[in-house]
C-alpha positions as CSV (number, residue, x, y, z in Angstrom):
1,M,-31.4,-45.5,-94.3
2,A,-34.6,-43.3,-94.4
3,M,-36.4,-45.9,-93.0
4,E,-34.2,-47.0,-90.5
5,S,-34.2,-42.9,-89.0
6,S,-38.3,-43.1,-89.6
7,T,-37.7,-45.7,-87.3
8,A,-35.3,-44.4,-84.9
9,N,-37.8,-41.3,-84.3
10,G,-40.7,-43.5,-83.7
11,V,-39.1,-45.3,-81.3
12,L,-37.8,-42.1,-79.1
13,I,-41.4,-40.3,-79.8
14,G,-42.8,-43.5,-78.1
15,L,-40.6,-43.5,-75.3
16,L,-41.0,-39.4,-74.7
17,S,-44.9,-39.9,-74.7
18,S,-44.5,-43.3,-72.2
19,F,-42.1,-41.2,-69.6
20,G,-44.4,-38.0,-70.1
21,S,-47.8,-40.3,-69.3
22,A,-45.4,-41.2,-66.0
23,L,-44.7,-38.5,-64.8
24,F,-48.2,-37.0,-65.5
25,I,-49.5,-39.8,-63.3
26,A,-47.2,-38.7,-60.8
27,L,-47.7,-35.3,-60.4
28,V,-51.1,-36.4,-60.3
29,V,-50.9,-38.4,-57.2
30,L,-48.7,-35.6,-55.3
31,V,-51.2,-33.5,-56.1
32,V,-54.1,-35.5,-54.7
33,Y,-51.8,-36.4,-51.7
34,F,-51.3,-32.9,-50.7
35,F,-54.6,-31.8,-50.7
36,R,-55.9,-34.6,-48.9
37,Y,-53.3,-34.2,-46.0
38,T,-53.2,-30.4,-45.9
39,Q,-55.2,-27.8,-45.0
40,G,-53.8,-24.1,-46.6
41,G,-50.6,-26.2,-47.6
42,R,-49.4,-27.2,-44.4
43,I,-49.3,-31.1,-43.4
44,L,-51.4,-32.3,-40.7
45,L,-50.7,-34.7,-38.2
46,D,-52.8,-36.5,-35.7
47,R,-53.0,-36.6,-32.1
48,I,-49.8,-39.5,-32.4
49,G,-47.9,-37.7,-35.0
50,R,-48.9,-39.9,-38.1
51,P,-50.5,-37.6,-41.3
52,G,-54.3,-37.0,-40.8
53,E,-56.5,-35.0,-38.5
54,Y,-54.6,-33.1,-36.1
55,D,-51.7,-30.9,-34.5
56,D,-52.5,-28.0,-36.8
57,E,-52.5,-24.7,-34.4
58,Q,-54.8,-23.3,-35.8
59,S,-57.2,-25.9,-34.7
60,F,-55.4,-26.3,-31.3
61,L,-55.9,-22.8,-30.3
62,R,-59.9,-22.9,-31.5
63,E,-60.1,-25.9,-29.1
64,E,-58.2,-24.3,-26.3
65,A,-60.3,-21.3,-26.5
66,E,-63.5,-23.6,-26.3
67,A,-61.9,-25.2,-23.3
68,L,-61.2,-21.8,-21.3
69,E,-64.8,-21.1,-21.3
70,T,-65.9,-24.2,-19.9
71,M,-63.6,-24.7,-17.4
72,E,-64.1,-23.7,-13.9
73,E,-62.3,-21.1,-12.5
74,G,-59.6,-23.3,-10.4
75,Q,-58.9,-25.2,-13.5
76,R,-58.7,-22.1,-15.9
77,I,-56.2,-20.7,-13.5
78,D,-54.2,-24.2,-13.1
79,Y,-54.6,-24.4,-16.9
80,L,-53.2,-21.0,-17.7
81,R,-50.1,-21.4,-14.9
82,A,-49.0,-24.8,-16.6
83,K,-48.6,-22.5,-20.0
84,A,-47.3,-19.9,-18.3
85,F,-44.8,-22.1,-17.4
86,I,-43.8,-24.3,-20.6
87,E,-43.8,-21.0,-22.8
88,S,-41.4,-19.9,-20.3
89,N,-39.2,-23.2,-20.3
90,P,-40.1,-24.9,-23.2
91,P,-39.3,-28.7,-23.8
92,D,-35.4,-29.2,-23.9
93,S,-34.6,-25.5,-22.9
94,L,-31.9,-27.4,-20.0
95,P,-29.5,-29.9,-21.3
96,T,-31.1,-33.3,-20.3
97,D,-28.5,-35.7,-22.1
98,I,-27.1,-38.3,-20.1
99,S,-23.4,-36.3,-18.7
100,L,-20.8,-38.6,-18.7
101,S,-20.9,-38.5,-14.9
102,Q,-24.4,-39.9,-15.2
103,Y,-23.1,-42.2,-17.7
104,L,-20.4,-43.7,-15.5
105,A,-23.4,-44.3,-12.4
106,I,-25.7,-46.1,-14.8
107,Q,-22.3,-48.3,-15.7
108,E,-21.7,-49.0,-11.7
109,K,-25.6,-48.8,-10.6
110,G,-27.3,-50.5,-13.3
111,V,-31.2,-49.1,-13.1
112,S,-30.5,-48.3,-9.5
113,A,-29.5,-44.5,-11.2
114,W,-32.9,-44.3,-11.5
115,E,-34.4,-42.6,-9.4
116,F,-37.8,-40.1,-9.0
117,E,-37.2,-36.4,-7.6
118,P,-40.0,-34.5,-6.3
119,E,-40.6,-31.2,-6.6
120,L,-39.3,-30.0,-3.1
121,E,-41.8,-26.9,-3.5
122,I,-44.6,-29.2,-4.7
123,A,-45.3,-31.0,-1.2
124,N,-48.1,-33.4,-2.8
125,C,-46.4,-36.3,-3.2
126,F,-43.5,-38.7,-1.5
127,V,-40.5,-40.7,-3.0
128,E,-39.3,-43.4,-0.6
129,A,-36.5,-45.8,-1.9
130,R,-35.9,-44.0,-4.9
131,T,-39.2,-45.4,-7.4
132,E,-41.9,-46.2,-4.3
133,I,-44.3,-42.6,-4.8
134,E,-47.1,-41.8,-2.3
135,F,-49.6,-39.3,-3.7
136,F,-51.3,-36.7,-1.5
137,D,-54.5,-34.6,-1.7
138,S,-53.9,-32.3,-4.9
139,E,-52.5,-32.8,-8.4
140,C,-48.8,-33.4,-9.0
141,C,-46.6,-35.9,-11.0
142,V,-42.8,-36.9,-10.4
143,L,-40.4,-37.3,-13.3
144,S,-37.5,-39.8,-13.1
145,N,-33.8,-38.1,-12.8
146,L,-32.7,-39.3,-16.0
147,P,-33.8,-39.9,-19.6
148,V,-34.5,-43.5,-21.4
149,P,-31.7,-44.1,-23.4
150,K,-31.7,-44.1,-27.3
151,Q,-28.8,-47.0,-27.8
152,N,-31.4,-50.3,-27.8
153,E,-34.1,-51.6,-29.7
154,V,-36.5,-51.0,-27.1
155,Y,-37.0,-50.0,-23.4
156,Y,-39.5,-50.6,-20.9
157,W,-41.0,-50.3,-17.1
158,E,-43.8,-50.9,-14.9
159,S,-45.3,-49.6,-12.4
160,K,-48.0,-51.5,-9.9
161,I,-50.3,-49.6,-8.2
162,Y,-50.3,-50.5,-4.9
163,D,-53.2,-48.4,-3.1
164,K,-56.0,-46.1,-5.0
165,P,-59.1,-44.8,-3.8
166,E,-62.2,-45.0,-6.4
167,Q,-62.1,-41.1,-6.9
168,T,-58.3,-40.7,-7.5
169,M,-57.2,-40.7,-11.0
170,I,-53.4,-42.1,-12.0
171,S,-51.3,-41.0,-15.1
172,I,-48.7,-43.0,-16.4
173,G,-45.9,-42.3,-18.8
174,M,-43.5,-40.1,-20.6
175,A,-42.7,-36.4,-20.4
176,T,-39.6,-33.9,-21.5
177,K,-38.4,-31.3,-19.3
178,P,-38.9,-29.0,-17.7
179,Y,-42.6,-29.7,-17.3
180,P,-45.5,-28.6,-14.9
181,L,-45.0,-31.1,-11.9
182,F,-48.4,-29.2,-10.6
183,R,-50.0,-30.5,-13.7
184,L,-50.1,-34.4,-15.1
185,P,-48.6,-36.5,-17.4
186,G,-50.3,-35.9,-21.1
187,W,-51.4,-32.5,-20.1
188,H,-48.8,-30.4,-22.2
189,K,-46.3,-30.8,-24.3
190,Y,-44.6,-32.7,-24.9
191,S,-46.0,-35.7,-23.1
192,V,-48.1,-38.9,-23.0
193,A,-50.3,-41.0,-20.7
194,Y,-52.6,-43.6,-20.4
195,T,-55.1,-42.9,-17.2
196,S,-56.6,-45.1,-14.6
197,T,-60.2,-43.8,-16.7
198,G,-58.8,-46.0,-19.6
199,Q,-57.9,-43.1,-21.7
200,R,-54.9,-41.5,-23.5
201,R,-53.8,-38.2,-23.1
202,Y,-50.9,-36.7,-25.5
203,N,-49.9,-33.2,-25.2
204,Q,-53.1,-31.8,-24.4
205,P,-55.9,-31.5,-21.4
206,F,-58.8,-31.1,-23.5
207,T,-60.2,-34.4,-24.9
208,P,-59.0,-37.3,-23.8
209,T,-59.1,-40.4,-26.4
210,S,-60.3,-43.7,-25.0
211,Y,-57.6,-46.5,-25.0
212,G,-57.6,-49.3,-22.7
213,P,-59.4,-51.0,-20.1
214,P,-59.4,-48.3,-16.8
215,Y,-56.6,-49.8,-14.2
216,V,-57.2,-50.2,-10.4
217,Q,-55.1,-51.1,-7.1
218,G,-53.5,-54.3,-7.8
219,D,-53.0,-53.4,-11.7
220,V,-49.9,-52.9,-12.8
221,I,-49.2,-50.9,-16.1
222,G,-46.2,-51.1,-18.2
223,V,-44.7,-48.1,-20.7
224,G,-42.3,-49.2,-23.8
225,Y,-40.5,-46.4,-26.1
226,R,-38.7,-47.7,-29.5
227,P,-36.3,-44.8,-29.6
228,R,-35.3,-45.5,-33.7
229,T,-39.1,-44.9,-34.8
230,G,-40.0,-42.9,-31.5
231,T,-42.6,-45.2,-31.1
232,L,-44.6,-45.8,-27.7
233,F,-47.4,-48.0,-26.1
234,F,-48.6,-49.3,-23.0
235,T,-48.9,-52.9,-21.0
236,R,-51.8,-53.5,-18.6
237,N,-51.1,-56.7,-16.1
238,G,-48.7,-58.2,-19.0
239,K,-51.1,-57.7,-22.2
240,K,-49.8,-55.3,-24.7
241,L,-51.9,-52.3,-25.4
242,D,-51.8,-50.5,-29.0
243,D,-49.0,-48.3,-29.6
244,V,-50.3,-44.9,-28.6
245,A,-47.3,-42.3,-30.4
246,H,-44.9,-42.4,-33.4
247,G,-42.3,-39.8,-34.1
248,L,-41.0,-39.4,-30.2
249,K,-37.1,-39.4,-31.5
250,S,-35.8,-35.8,-31.2
251,Q,-36.8,-34.8,-27.5
252,N,-35.3,-36.9,-24.2
253,L,-38.4,-38.8,-22.3
254,F,-38.6,-39.3,-19.0
255,P,-40.3,-41.5,-17.1
256,A,-43.8,-39.8,-15.3
257,V,-46.3,-40.4,-13.0
258,G,-48.9,-38.4,-11.7
259,A,-52.0,-38.6,-9.9
260,N,-55.0,-36.3,-8.2
261,G,-55.5,-37.2,-5.3
262,P,-54.4,-40.0,-2.6
263,C,-52.7,-43.4,-3.6
264,T,-49.5,-45.5,-3.7
265,V,-47.1,-46.5,-6.9
266,H,-44.4,-48.6,-7.1
267,V,-42.1,-48.4,-9.9
268,N,-40.6,-51.0,-11.7
269,F,-37.2,-49.8,-13.9
270,G,-35.6,-53.3,-14.4
271,Q,-34.4,-54.2,-10.9
272,S,-36.9,-57.3,-10.6
273,G,-38.8,-59.2,-13.1
274,F,-41.4,-57.7,-15.2
275,V,-45.3,-58.6,-15.6
276,F,-45.0,-58.3,-19.5
277,I,-42.9,-61.7,-20.2
278,E,-41.7,-60.1,-23.6
279,A,-39.5,-57.6,-21.5
280,N,-38.0,-60.0,-19.1
281,V,-37.1,-62.2,-22.5
282,K,-35.5,-59.5,-24.3
283,K,-33.5,-57.7,-21.3
284,W,-35.9,-54.6,-22.3
285,G,-35.3,-52.6,-18.7
286,L,-33.5,-49.4,-18.2
287,A,-29.6,-50.6,-18.2
288,P,-28.4,-53.7,-18.0
């Protein structure tokens, strides 16, 4: 009897010892993760929203201060004007969900319910036939009237560059509303863009990241959005490029096109076939 009790105690001690070792290892892993991906107790995110190097407010403020010192006066004025606009009109400060009347319009018109809305006070661009955008001699952008829906697995749209002088930079992507329309997509929160210089812009105008090939007149740039994961990707002439952002799920995102000089861009929300074949096969347009 005493031997059985001793054996049971030994087994119990062994189990507790194993459990304690496993718990200790788990704590070590958590501590390593904490100090690797945090700074001062905050989890940092990189520029596409993954655990890593960026999205720390103090880092942004330091980068902003350095950039302001090197900006020309006109650039500084434009940046501070946009910053003041965003502080007064934070993203989603206005209702941006698709309303009942808009939903009914989508059911009736399909992709024809989407169109671009130029700001009447900013006379630097003109929209014809809902999706044909002409830009003039200074920086501006336009956003669609409706956000990209979130019911399907993927939504996709394309922009064809019909006319683009070499000195003009185009910026194509997505943004929340309200957004300062006298700036380009990707320059401020919350927006992502692929520029004609081959760079990725994400929420700030200071340090662009090399992304894909530059695009010129005749090229077609596509934008894809996966609502469930908040992932955004681009295509160029029917070839998919790398994902540029993750976790963009909480805000409503609007197709956005901008330029800093004369050019013409025509947008296809699905009213005609896409250059990106997969989007045709899987019917990734904004509406049936």
